[in-house]
N, C-alpha and C positions, 0 to 999 in steps of 0.2 A: 352069081350074083352077078346085075344088069351093072358096067357105065358109066358113068354118068358124066360123061367128058364137059370138061371147064372147070364154074364154077370155084370154090379153092383148092380145086383137081389141076394135075396137066388138063392141058387139046389132046385130044388123036393128033395130030401134025404135033406133036414134043413123044408122043409113045411110038412114034414112025418113024421120026429119028431116031429114037433109040434102039429099034428095029436093024434101022440099019449102019449101026456103028456095031451092036454089039450080038455075037453069033450067041444063038437058044444055045441055054447053058451057061452060055458066060454068065460074070461075074456083074456079080451093081451090088453098091454099098449106097442105102438110103438113108438118110439123117432130114426124117417128120415122114413120117408111115399115113398109110390115108386110105379109104374105100375110093381113091382113083388109079392111081398108081403102084401104087400097094397090088391092089388088085388084080389090073391089068399086068406087072411086070413077074408076078411070086411062081407062077406056075411054069414059066417059060428058062427062066434065068435063077441062078442062085442066087440070088436078094437072098441081101441081108440087110434087117433092118432099124434103127437105129430110134429108141422114144421115148420115152419118158409117159406120156398119156397113153395107161393102162389099155385103159376102151382101142385106141390106138397099136398096142402093143398085141392085142388078138389075131390081131388081121391074118398075120404073118408069122408060120410057126418057130423061121428063126429070123424074128427078132431080138435085142437084144434088150430089155425095158430093161432102162435105166431113171436115176432120179438123176436131177439139176447140183452145181455145183459151182462155185465161182459165176452162175449165169452161162454152164456150159452141163451138155451130158456128164451124166456123173458117170463115165465107162471103163472100161477095162482094156485099154488099150490091144492086151497082148490073146483078147477076144479076136480082134481084128486077123483077118486075110494079108501080107507080103505085099497083094500085087490087088487090084481092082480093074477088072472093061472101063466102068462105070461108076463114077460120085455122083449121087445126085443131094445136090442141099435145097431142103422145103423145108426146115424145121423151123425153129423156134429161136431167134434175139442172133440169126446167120451172120452178125459181123464177127461176135466170137472165132469165127474160123480162121480169121486171122488169128488169131493165137495158136495155132490146132496146124500152122502147118505141115510139120510133120507126118499126121492121119490121113491131107488131103495128097501129096508124092504120090501115098501108095496107086493112083487113079492114072489111067492111059489120059484118062478123060475127066473132066469132071462139070455137071448143066448144076448150072442157079436157075432154078424160075421166081416167078414175078419178077426180074429185069424191068417192069412199069413202073417199081416204085427206087426216087432215087438212092435207097439205103442200095438195094440191090445190084444196080448199075456201077455206086461203088464200089460196093462188095468184090464185084467182080474184077473191076479195072483191079483194082488194089492189090488178087492173090494172083491174076495176073501176073501183075511185075512181080511180087514174090516170088512166084515163080518160075519168074521168063519165060516163058507162054505170051500164046496168041490169045485173044477174048475176042469170042462176033458173036452178035445183038440180032433174037433171031425176033419178030413181031405178027410173023407171020400166024396167027390163030390164036396167040398167045404171046406172050412173055418172058422169055428165056435167053441165056446165054449157055456158050459155051466155052472151055479150056483147053 
């Protein structure tokens, strides 16, 4: 499948960043699967996708398909690994991640997509503060942040 960078998916510059910080075969946890990031990452990384939309859940064989409960993914946290090189937040209702810091502590780095939105900017700042980490915002080719 040809990857069509951008639109609602990640831009190539975000993919290039991921390749620069996560070694091939490294583990990535992605919240919100799709036809850009999931397709681009699934063959070269140990990618676990968390998805509530059945169509998108079929893109990656290593997807935790789950419903939604109280505004967040209704997943069995025991299915998650102890540690990930990178966690990507690109799903729905992202503000709910503030209530699930325990999951985010499993990531060496956390990438938040779509920080052109004020809500994602605030999320990145609040998560960084809660995790006691620095946040860096990027606007080259796309809007995203890394904690």
